[in-house]
Biopython code that builds the backbone (N, CA, C, O; Angstrom):
import numpy as np
from Bio.PDB.StructureBuilder import StructureBuilder

atoms = [
    (1, "MET", "N", (1.299, -0.982, -0.123)),
    (1, "MET", "CA", (-0.130, 0.131, 0.264)),
    (1, "MET", "C", (0.520, 1.082, -0.513)),
    (1, "MET", "O", (0.336, 1.568, -1.629)),
    (2, "ALA", "N", (1.901, 1.310, 1.008)),
    (2, "ALA", "CA", (3.008, 2.662, 0.704)),
    (2, "ALA", "C", (3.128, 3.173, -0.953)),
    (2, "ALA", "O", (2.999, 4.229, -1.572)),
    (3, "GLY", "N", (3.509, 1.513, -1.306)),
    (3, "GLY", "CA", (4.266, 2.438, -2.233)),
    (3, "GLY", "C", (3.469, 3.105, -3.997)),
    (3, "GLY", "O", (3.943, 3.574, -5.032)),
    (4, "GLU", "N", (1.915, 2.740, -3.428)),
    (4, "GLU", "CA", (0.981, 2.874, -4.287)),
    (4, "GLU", "C", (0.728, 4.620, -4.002)),
    (4, "GLU", "O", (0.370, 5.317, -4.952)),
    (5, "TRP", "N", (0.936, 5.197, -2.706)),
    (5, "TRP", "CA", (0.904, 6.105, -2.434)),
    (5, "TRP", "C", (2.217, 7.021, -2.238)),
    (5, "TRP", "O", (2.247, 7.982, -1.469)),
    (6, "GLY", "N", (3.089, 6.679, -2.881)),
    (6, "GLY", "CA", (4.696, 7.238, -2.486)),
    (6, "GLY", "C", (5.105, 7.445, -1.426)),
    (6, "GLY", "O", (6.049, 8.221, -1.281)),
    (7, "MET", "N", (4.581, 6.882, -0.482)),
    (7, "MET", "CA", (4.842, 7.260, 1.086)),
    (7, "MET", "C", (6.519, 6.534, 1.717)),
    (7, "MET", "O", (6.933, 5.404, 1.459)),
    (8, "ARG", "N", (6.780, 6.926, 2.034)),
    (8, "ARG", "CA", (8.485, 6.298, 2.512)),
    (8, "ARG", "C", (8.146, 6.685, 3.717)),
    (8, "ARG", "O", (7.320, 7.543, 4.029)),
    (9, "VAL", "N", (9.426, 5.411, 5.014)),
    (9, "VAL", "CA", (8.651, 5.376, 6.287)),
    (9, "VAL", "C", (9.921, 5.745, 6.580)),
    (9, "VAL", "O", (10.685, 5.970, 5.642)),
    (10, "LYS", "N", (10.219, 5.830, 7.468)),
    (10, "LYS", "CA", (11.455, 6.273, 8.428)),
    (10, "LYS", "C", (12.053, 4.457, 9.237)),
    (10, "LYS", "O", (11.503, 3.358, 9.172)),
    (11, "ARG", "N", (12.687, 4.668, 9.570)),
    (11, "ARG", "CA", (13.270, 3.170, 10.564)),
    (11, "ARG", "C", (12.082, 2.773, 11.342)),
    (11, "ARG", "O", (11.445, 1.721, 11.285)),
    (12, "ASN", "N", (11.882, 3.937, 12.165)),
    (12, "ASN", "CA", (11.417, 3.486, 13.648)),
    (12, "ASN", "C", (9.954, 3.320, 12.881)),
    (12, "ASN", "O", (9.241, 3.520, 13.864)),
    (13, "GLY", "N", (9.155, 3.123, 11.947)),
    (13, "GLY", "CA", (8.053, 3.252, 11.254)),
    (13, "GLY", "C", (7.098, 4.386, 11.478)),
    (13, "GLY", "O", (5.887, 4.169, 11.482)),
    (14, "VAL", "N", (7.684, 5.818, 11.702)),
    (14, "VAL", "CA", (7.025, 6.831, 11.588)),
    (14, "VAL", "C", (6.978, 7.547, 9.869)),
    (14, "VAL", "O", (7.943, 7.628, 9.109)),
    (15, "THR", "N", (5.642, 7.974, 9.612)),
    (15, "THR", "CA", (5.969, 8.391, 8.220)),
    (15, "THR", "C", (6.505, 9.174, 7.871)),
    (15, "THR", "O", (5.800, 10.133, 8.187)),
    (16, "GLU", "N", (7.578, 9.650, 7.249)),
    (16, "GLU", "CA", (8.011, 10.781, 6.485)),
    (16, "GLU", "C", (7.584, 11.574, 5.848)),
    (16, "GLU", "O", (7.833, 12.779, 5.896)),
    (17, "ILE", "N", (6.476, 10.702, 4.757)),
    (17, "ILE", "CA", (6.008, 11.232, 3.356)),
    (17, "ILE", "C", (4.410, 11.128, 3.200)),
    (17, "ILE", "O", (4.506, 10.541, 2.122)),
    (18, "ASP", "N", (3.469, 11.187, 3.329)),
    (18, "ASP", "CA", (2.559, 11.005, 3.530)),
    (18, "ASP", "C", (1.810, 11.163, 1.636)),
    (18, "ASP", "O", (2.676, 11.353, 0.782)),
    (19, "PRO", "N", (0.283, 11.076, 1.110)),
    (19, "PRO", "CA", (0.353, 11.362, -0.228)),
    (19, "PRO", "C", (0.160, 12.975, -0.274)),
    (19, "PRO", "O", (0.211, 13.502, -1.386)),
    (20, "PHE", "N", (-0.109, 13.975, 1.130)),
    (20, "PHE", "CA", (-0.654, 15.066, 1.011)),
    (20, "PHE", "C", (0.837, 16.422, 1.499)),
    (20, "PHE", "O", (0.870, 17.638, 1.689)),
    (21, "THR", "N", (1.922, 15.200, 1.521)),
    (21, "THR", "CA", (3.503, 16.314, 1.983)),
    (21, "THR", "C", (3.722, 16.964, 0.473)),
    (21, "THR", "O", (4.791, 17.509, 0.748)),
    (22, "ASN", "N", (3.549, 17.242, -0.637)),
    (22, "ASN", "CA", (2.827, 17.853, -1.601)),
    (22, "ASN", "C", (2.307, 18.052, -2.378)),
    (22, "ASN", "O", (2.326, 17.741, -3.569)),
    (23, "MET", "N", (1.320, 19.067, -1.289)),
    (23, "MET", "CA", (0.289, 19.490, -1.727)),
    (23, "MET", "C", (0.532, 21.205, -1.546)),
    (23, "MET", "O", (0.831, 21.860, -0.547)),
    (24, "GLY", "N", (0.289, 21.582, -2.848)),
    (24, "GLY", "CA", (0.656, 22.822, -3.396)),
    (24, "GLY", "C", (-0.164, 23.830, -3.122)),
    (24, "GLY", "O", (-1.277, 23.331, -2.958)),
    (25, "ARG", "N", (-0.228, 25.411, -2.933)),
    (25, "ARG", "CA", (-0.807, 26.388, -2.275)),
    (25, "ARG", "C", (-0.942, 27.431, -3.832)),
    (25, "ARG", "O", (0.017, 27.857, -4.476)),
    (26, "ILE", "N", (-2.309, 27.631, -4.121)),
    (26, "ILE", "CA", (-2.863, 28.008, -5.132)),
    (26, "ILE", "C", (-2.355, 29.234, -5.080)),
    (26, "ILE", "O", (-2.033, 29.450, -3.911)),
    (27, "ILE", "N", (-2.040, 30.461, -5.996)),
    (27, "ILE", "CA", (-1.690, 31.620, -5.597)),
    (27, "ILE", "C", (-1.933, 32.329, -6.750)),
    (27, "ILE", "O", (-1.714, 33.527, -6.571)),
    (28, "GLY", "N", (-2.440, 31.957, -8.292)),
    (28, "GLY", "CA", (-2.856, 32.765, -8.739)),
    (28, "GLY", "C", (-3.448, 32.400, -9.672)),
    (28, "GLY", "O", (-3.537, 31.179, -9.541)),
    (29, "ARG", "N", (-4.038, 32.770, -10.776)),
    (29, "ARG", "CA", (-4.674, 32.626, -11.711)),
    (29, "ARG", "C", (-5.540, 33.872, -13.062)),
    (29, "ARG", "O", (-6.485, 34.631, -12.842)),
    (30, "VAL", "N", (-4.858, 33.690, -14.253)),
    (30, "VAL", "CA", (-4.877, 34.417, -14.947)),
    (30, "VAL", "C", (-5.024, 33.823, -16.154)),
    (30, "VAL", "O", (-4.522, 32.730, -16.416)),
    (31, "SER", "N", (-5.979, 34.759, -17.260)),
    (31, "SER", "CA", (-6.311, 34.403, -18.490)),
    (31, "SER", "C", (-5.370, 35.603, -19.770)),
    (31, "SER", "O", (-5.125, 36.792, -19.972)),
    (32, "THR", "N", (-5.102, 33.970, -20.429)),
    (32, "THR", "CA", (-4.476, 34.457, -21.313)),
    (32, "THR", "C", (-4.572, 35.523, -22.206)),
    (32, "THR", "O", (-3.713, 36.391, -22.356)),
    (33, "ASN", "N", (-6.156, 35.398, -23.083)),
    (33, "ASN", "CA", (-7.303, 35.953, -23.275)),
    (33, "ASN", "C", (-6.288, 35.607, -24.931)),
    (33, "ASN", "O", (-6.789, 36.422, -25.705)),
    (34, "GLY", "N", (-5.416, 34.988, -25.561)),
    (34, "GLY", "CA", (-5.273, 34.675, -26.917)),
    (34, "GLY", "C", (-4.076, 35.761, -27.011)),
    (34, "GLY", "O", (-4.342, 36.616, -27.856)),
    (35, "ALA", "N", (-3.009, 35.929, -26.464)),
    (35, "ALA", "CA", (-2.476, 36.780, -26.792)),
    (35, "ALA", "C", (-0.654, 36.039, -26.150)),
    (35, "ALA", "O", (-0.653, 34.902, -25.678)),
    (36, "ASN", "N", (0.684, 36.837, -26.235)),
    (36, "ASN", "CA", (1.348, 36.596, -25.295)),
    (36, "ASN", "C", (1.557, 37.525, -23.916)),
    (36, "ASN", "O", (1.501, 38.736, -24.129)),
    (37, "GLY", "N", (1.764, 37.164, -22.695)),
    (37, "GLY", "CA", (2.226, 38.468, -21.898)),
    (37, "GLY", "C", (2.641, 37.470, -20.829)),
    (37, "GLY", "O", (2.901, 36.286, -21.039)),
    (38, "SER", "N", (2.682, 38.334, -19.207)),
    (38, "SER", "CA", (3.215, 37.715, -18.275)),
    (38, "SER", "C", (2.369, 38.573, -17.219)),
    (38, "SER", "O", (1.591, 39.522, -17.314)),
    (39, "VAL", "N", (2.898, 37.771, -16.129)),
    (39, "VAL", "CA", (1.970, 38.300, -14.659)),
    (39, "VAL", "C", (3.013, 38.466, -13.253)),
    (39, "VAL", "O", (3.809, 37.599, -12.893)),
    (40, "THR", "N", (2.858, 39.410, -12.767)),
    (40, "THR", "CA", (3.510, 39.235, -12.297)),
    (40, "THR", "C", (3.565, 39.132, -10.647)),
    (40, "THR", "O", (2.917, 40.058, -10.162)),
    (41, "ASP", "N", (4.096, 38.354, -9.744)),
    (41, "ASP", "CA", (3.220, 38.344, -8.242)),
    (41, "ASP", "C", (5.079, 37.886, -7.545)),
    (41, "ASP", "O", (5.951, 37.037, -7.729)),
    (42, "ASP", "N", (4.883, 38.818, -6.905)),
    (42, "ASP", "CA", (5.869, 37.771, -5.604)),
    (42, "ASP", "C", (5.817, 36.420, -4.939)),
    (42, "ASP", "O", (6.747, 35.871, -4.348)),
    (43, "GLY", "N", (4.609, 35.968, -5.118)),
    (43, "GLY", "CA", (3.632, 34.727, -4.752)),
    (43, "GLY", "C", (4.852, 33.514, -5.294)),
    (43, "GLY", "O", (5.103, 32.445, -4.738)),
    (44, "LEU", "N", (5.476, 34.071, -6.528)),
    (44, "LEU", "CA", (6.190, 33.004, -6.839)),
    (44, "LEU", "C", (7.194, 32.794, -6.802)),
    (44, "LEU", "O", (7.661, 32.107, -7.711)),
    (45, "LEU", "N", (8.031, 33.258, -5.768)),
    (45, "LEU", "CA", (9.808, 33.385, -5.051)),
    (45, "LEU", "C", (9.294, 32.495, -3.735)),
    (45, "LEU", "O", (10.211, 32.352, -2.926)),
    (46, "SER", "N", (8.178, 31.933, -3.376)),
    (46, "SER", "CA", (7.843, 31.445, -2.393)),
    (46, "SER", "C", (7.730, 29.786, -2.171)),
    (46, "SER", "O", (7.126, 29.321, -1.205)),
    (47, "GLY", "N", (8.359, 28.980, -3.146)),
    (47, "GLY", "CA", (8.681, 27.777, -3.577)),
    (47, "GLY", "C", (8.595, 27.166, -4.914)),
    (47, "GLY", "O", (9.149, 27.701, -5.873)),
    (48, "ALA", "N", (8.011, 26.208, -5.010)),
    (48, "ALA", "CA", (8.937, 25.519, -6.315)),
    (48, "ALA", "C", (7.416, 25.662, -6.751)),
    (48, "ALA", "O", (6.503, 25.052, -6.193)),
    (49, "VAL", "N", (7.241, 26.588, -7.870)),
    (49, "VAL", "CA", (6.267, 27.147, -8.960)),
    (49, "VAL", "C", (5.790, 25.598, -9.644)),
    (49, "VAL", "O", (6.538, 24.622, -9.579)),
    (50, "GLU", "N", (4.683, 25.562, -10.177)),
    (50, "GLU", "CA", (3.699, 24.598, -10.910)),
    (50, "GLU", "C", (2.894, 25.173, -11.253)),
    (50, "GLU", "O", (2.556, 26.155, -10.591)),
    (51, "TRP", "N", (2.220, 24.838, -12.426)),
    (51, "TRP", "CA", (0.743, 25.407, -13.153)),
    (51, "TRP", "C", (0.346, 24.418, -13.947)),
    (51, "TRP", "O", (0.885, 23.339, -14.192)),
    (52, "GLN", "N", (-0.982, 25.046, -14.456)),
    (52, "GLN", "CA", (-1.935, 23.530, -15.419)),
    (52, "GLN", "C", (-2.382, 25.081, -16.273)),
    (52, "GLN", "O", (-2.646, 26.174, -15.772)),
    (53, "ILE", "N", (-2.355, 24.798, -17.264)),
    (53, "ILE", "CA", (-2.868, 25.942, -18.628)),
    (53, "ILE", "C", (-4.109, 24.673, -19.120)),
    (53, "ILE", "O", (-3.852, 23.550, -19.553)),
    (54, "THR", "N", (-5.929, 25.484, -18.810)),
    (54, "THR", "CA", (-6.697, 24.825, -19.065)),
    (54, "THR", "C", (-7.590, 25.654, -20.187)),
    (54, "THR", "O", (-8.238, 26.617, -19.777)),
    (55, "ILE", "N", (-7.653, 25.241, -21.874)),
    (55, "ILE", "CA", (-7.572, 25.930, -22.489)),
    (55, "ILE", "C", (-9.486, 26.079, -22.725)),
    (55, "ILE", "O", (-10.388, 25.251, -22.852)),
    (56, "ILE", "N", (-9.425, 27.528, -22.693)),
    (56, "ILE", "CA", (-11.472, 27.472, -23.301)),
    (56, "ILE", "C", (-11.566, 27.660, -23.983)),
    (56, "ILE", "O", (-10.995, 28.619, -24.503)),
    (57, "ASN", "N", (-12.838, 26.460, -24.894)),
    (57, "ASN", "CA", (-13.201, 27.012, -26.239)),
    (57, "ASN", "C", (-12.388, 26.479, -27.307)),
    (57, "ASN", "O", (-12.323, 27.102, -28.367)),
    (58, "VAL", "N", (-11.804, 25.468, -27.158)),
    (58, "VAL", "CA", (-11.358, 24.379, -28.293)),
    (58, "VAL", "C", (-11.962, 25.152, -29.142)),
    (58, "VAL", "O", (-13.069, 25.555, -28.785)),
    (59, "PRO", "N", (-11.559, 25.496, -30.199)),
    (59, "PRO", "CA", (-11.913, 25.659, -32.170)),
    (59, "PRO", "C", (-12.415, 23.954, -32.591)),
    (59, "PRO", "O", (-12.243, 22.866, -32.041)),
    (60, "PRO", "N", (-12.888, 24.263, -33.454)),
    (60, "PRO", "CA", (-13.398, 22.340, -34.447)),
    (60, "PRO", "C", (-12.446, 21.770, -35.256)),
    (60, "PRO", "O", (-12.530, 20.655, -35.772)),
    (61, "SER", "N", (-10.995, 23.015, -35.422)),
    (61, "SER", "CA", (-10.577, 22.307, -36.008)),
    (61, "SER", "C", (-8.782, 21.545, -35.155)),
    (61, "SER", "O", (-8.495, 21.580, -33.958)),
    (62, "SER", "N", (-8.137, 21.098, -36.027)),
    (62, "SER", "CA", (-6.886, 20.880, -35.023)),
    (62, "SER", "C", (-5.900, 21.518, -35.156)),
    (62, "SER", "O", (-4.902, 20.870, -34.842)),
    (63, "GLY", "N", (-5.604, 22.991, -35.639)),
    (63, "GLY", "CA", (-5.077, 23.714, -35.785)),
    (63, "GLY", "C", (-5.159, 24.947, -34.734)),
    (63, "GLY", "O", (-5.267, 26.104, -35.138)),
    (64, "PHE", "N", (-5.083, 24.532, -33.003)),
    (64, "PHE", "CA", (-4.513, 25.392, -32.311)),
    (64, "PHE", "C", (-3.427, 24.958, -31.615)),
    (64, "PHE", "O", (-2.615, 24.036, -31.535)),
    (65, "ALA", "N", (-3.814, 26.220, -31.047)),
    (65, "ALA", "CA", (-2.149, 26.486, -30.031)),
    (65, "ALA", "C", (-2.322, 26.408, -28.927)),
    (65, "ALA", "O", (-3.525, 26.626, -28.779)),
    (66, "ALA", "N", (-1.679, 26.148, -27.567)),
    (66, "ALA", "CA", (-1.754, 26.476, -26.108)),
    (66, "ALA", "C", (-0.683, 27.432, -26.204)),
    (66, "ALA", "O", (-0.279, 27.628, -27.350)),
    (67, "PRO", "N", (-0.177, 28.017, -25.360)),
    (67, "PRO", "CA", (0.943, 28.644, -25.141)),
    (67, "PRO", "C", (2.373, 28.225, -23.565)),
    (67, "PRO", "O", (2.387, 28.103, -22.340)),
    (68, "SER", "N", (3.380, 28.160, -24.817)),
    (68, "SER", "CA", (4.491, 27.723, -23.466)),
    (68, "SER", "C", (4.259, 28.536, -21.993)),
    (68, "SER", "O", (3.486, 29.493, -22.033)),
    (69, "VAL", "N", (4.601, 28.355, -21.298)),
    (69, "VAL", "CA", (4.655, 28.515, -19.641)),
    (69, "VAL", "C", (6.358, 28.631, -19.176)),
    (69, "VAL", "O", (7.043, 27.655, -18.871)),
    (70, "SER", "N", (6.621, 29.418, -19.193)),
    (70, "SER", "CA", (7.973, 29.879, -18.197)),
    (70, "SER", "C", (8.234, 30.723, -17.645)),
    (70, "SER", "O", (8.067, 31.827, -18.163)),
    (71, "VAL", "N", (8.920, 30.584, -15.954)),
    (71, "VAL", "CA", (8.863, 31.074, -14.353)),
    (71, "VAL", "C", (10.162, 32.038, -14.530)),
    (71, "VAL", "O", (11.128, 31.491, -15.062)),
    (72, "SER", "N", (10.284, 33.161, -14.221)),
    (72, "SER", "CA", (11.881, 33.465, -14.374)),
    (72, "SER", "C", (11.716, 34.768, -12.612)),
    (72, "SER", "O", (11.254, 35.899, -12.767)),
    (73, "GLY", "N", (12.100, 34.354, -11.419)),
    (73, "GLY", "CA", (11.982, 35.100, -10.072)),
    (73, "GLY", "C", (10.494, 34.806, -9.994)),
    (73, "GLY", "O", (9.888, 33.735, -10.052)),
    (74, "ASN", "N", (9.852, 36.723, -9.767)),
    (74, "ASN", "CA", (8.229, 36.172, -9.889)),
    (74, "ASN", "C", (7.764, 36.952, -10.644)),
    (74, "ASN", "O", (6.915, 37.792, -10.349)),
    (75, "VAL", "N", (8.341, 36.751, -11.904)),
    (75, "VAL", "CA", (7.411, 36.748, -13.403)),
    (75, "VAL", "C", (7.394, 35.427, -13.787)),
    (75, "VAL", "O", (8.418, 34.751, -13.889)),
    (76, "LEU", "N", (5.398, 34.707, -14.178)),
    (76, "LEU", "CA", (5.158, 34.142, -14.812)),
    (76, "LEU", "C", (4.985, 34.254, -15.850)),
    (76, "LEU", "O", (3.797, 34.533, -16.018)),
    (77, "THR", "N", (5.818, 34.166, -17.279)),
    (77, "THR", "CA", (5.372, 34.192, -18.603)),
    (77, "THR", "C", (4.891, 33.296, -19.565)),
    (77, "THR", "O", (5.343, 32.166, -19.379)),
    (78, "TRP", "N", (4.138, 33.387, -20.526)),
    (78, "TRP", "CA", (3.355, 32.900, -21.367)),
    (78, "TRP", "C", (3.602, 32.928, -22.828)),
    (78, "TRP", "O", (3.336, 34.068, -23.210)),
    (79, "THR", "N", (4.063, 32.049, -24.002)),
    (79, "THR", "CA", (3.834, 32.728, -25.096)),
    (79, "THR", "C", (3.576, 31.605, -25.917)),
    (79, "THR", "O", (3.921, 30.425, -25.840)),
    (80, "TYR", "N", (2.871, 32.261, -26.741)),
    (80, "TYR", "CA", (2.416, 31.654, -27.986)),
    (80, "TYR", "C", (2.869, 31.067, -29.205)),
    (80, "TYR", "O", (3.446, 32.012, -29.742)),
    (81, "GLN", "N", (2.972, 29.992, -30.048)),
    (81, "GLN", "CA", (3.905, 29.437, -31.235)),
    (81, "GLN", "C", (3.157, 30.183, -31.918)),
    (81, "GLN", "O", (1.959, 30.442, -31.804)),
    (82, "THR", "N", (4.612, 30.817, -33.277)),
    (82, "THR", "CA", (4.226, 31.041, -34.226)),
    (82, "THR", "C", (2.702, 30.239, -35.137)),
    (82, "THR", "O", (1.536, 30.510, -35.424)),
    (83, "ALA", "N", (3.267, 29.621, -35.223)),
    (83, "ALA", "CA", (2.493, 28.791, -36.321)),
    (83, "ALA", "C", (0.580, 28.273, -35.474)),
    (83, "ALA", "O", (0.619, 27.858, -34.316)),
    (84, "GLY", "N", (-0.206, 28.327, -35.866)),
    (84, "GLY", "CA", (-1.269, 27.484, -35.596)),
    (84, "GLY", "C", (-2.124, 28.832, -34.890)),
    (84, "GLY", "O", (-1.870, 30.034, -34.809)),
    (85, "THR", "N", (-3.374, 27.883, -34.389)),
    (85, "THR", "CA", (-4.535, 29.211, -34.086)),
    (85, "THR", "C", (-4.724, 29.214, -32.148)),
    (85, "THR", "O", (-5.195, 28.392, -31.363)),
    (86, "TRP", "N", (-3.846, 31.097, -31.913)),
    (86, "TRP", "CA", (-3.851, 31.153, -30.531)),
    (86, "TRP", "C", (-5.088, 30.918, -29.862)),
    (86, "TRP", "O", (-6.093, 31.500, -30.267)),
    (87, "ILE", "N", (-5.138, 30.250, -29.027)),
    (87, "ILE", "CA", (-6.855, 30.326, -28.231)),
    (87, "ILE", "C", (-6.219, 30.863, -26.853)),
    (87, "ILE", "O", (-5.068, 31.024, -26.448)),
    (88, "PRO", "N", (-7.522, 31.069, -26.316)),
    (88, "PRO", "CA", (-7.362, 31.808, -24.899)),
    (88, "PRO", "C", (-7.392, 30.986, -23.954)),
    (88, "PRO", "O", (-8.250, 30.104, -24.002)),
    (89, "CYS", "N", (-6.774, 31.022, -23.202)),
    (89, "CYS", "CA", (-6.778, 29.851, -21.789)),
    (89, "CYS", "C", (-6.297, 30.135, -20.478)),
    (89, "CYS", "O", (-5.425, 30.957, -20.195)),
    (90, "ILE", "N", (-6.750, 29.606, -19.919)),
    (90, "ILE", "CA", (-6.196, 29.681, -18.112)),
    (90, "ILE", "C", (-5.488, 28.936, -17.722)),
    (90, "ILE", "O", (-5.443, 27.706, -17.692)),
    (91, "ILE", "N", (-4.225, 30.589, -17.038)),
    (91, "ILE", "CA", (-3.532, 29.407, -16.337)),
    (91, "ILE", "C", (-3.439, 29.112, -14.753)),
    (91, "ILE", "O", (-3.867, 30.007, -14.025)),
    (92, "THR", "N", (-3.200, 28.573, -14.472)),
    (92, "THR", "CA", (-3.841, 28.814, -12.846)),
    (92, "THR", "C", (-2.440, 27.953, -12.334)),
    (92, "THR", "O", (-2.318, 26.737, -12.486)),
    (93, "TYR", "N", (-1.507, 28.760, -11.756)),
    (93, "TYR", "CA", (-0.762, 28.894, -10.589)),
    (93, "TYR", "C", (-0.503, 28.622, -9.398)),
    (93, "TYR", "O", (-1.400, 28.877, -8.594)),
    (94, "TRP", "N", (0.920, 27.958, -8.811)),
    (94, "TRP", "CA", (0.414, 27.216, -7.183)),
    (94, "TRP", "C", (2.510, 27.346, -7.294)),
    (94, "TRP", "O", (3.341, 27.374, -8.201)),
    (95, "VAL", "N", (2.524, 27.390, -5.722)),
    (95, "VAL", "CA", (3.941, 26.638, -5.475)),
    (95, "VAL", "C", (3.779, 25.521, -4.676)),
    (95, "VAL", "O", (2.647, 25.046, -4.586)),
    (96, "ARG", "N", (4.619, 25.058, -4.130)),
    (96, "ARG", "CA", (4.854, 23.615, -3.516)),
    (96, "ARG", "C", (6.011, 23.845, -1.988)),
    (96, "ARG", "O", (6.353, 22.868, -1.321)),
]
sb = StructureBuilder()
sb.init_structure("model")
sb.init_model(0)
sb.init_chain("A")
sb.init_seg("    ")
for serial, (resi, resn, name, xyz) in enumerate(atoms, 1):
    if name == "N":
        sb.init_residue(resn, " ", resi, " ")
    sb.init_atom(name, np.array(xyz, "f"), 0.0, 1.0, " ", f" {name:<3s}", serial, name[0])
structure = sb.get_structure()
């Protein structure tokens, strides 16, 4: 069971890590509006940053593109590729 949940146990049997140890804290959500952009948030400096992109209203064609996301310091940046149709997305970001 412990392997299924990714748990580690110390030698004396006390749980060191459980499934909830790495839960993050959501610090923001931003709409891309289908354009390149960035957001500055000092909360990005408080831990390991992760994000999730939610695509809004996927067009019927397969030629759509979601943005690439990067973080540098307290700035989260999203950039669309030059090819394809840029579609609006919501980027939810958090720190662990």
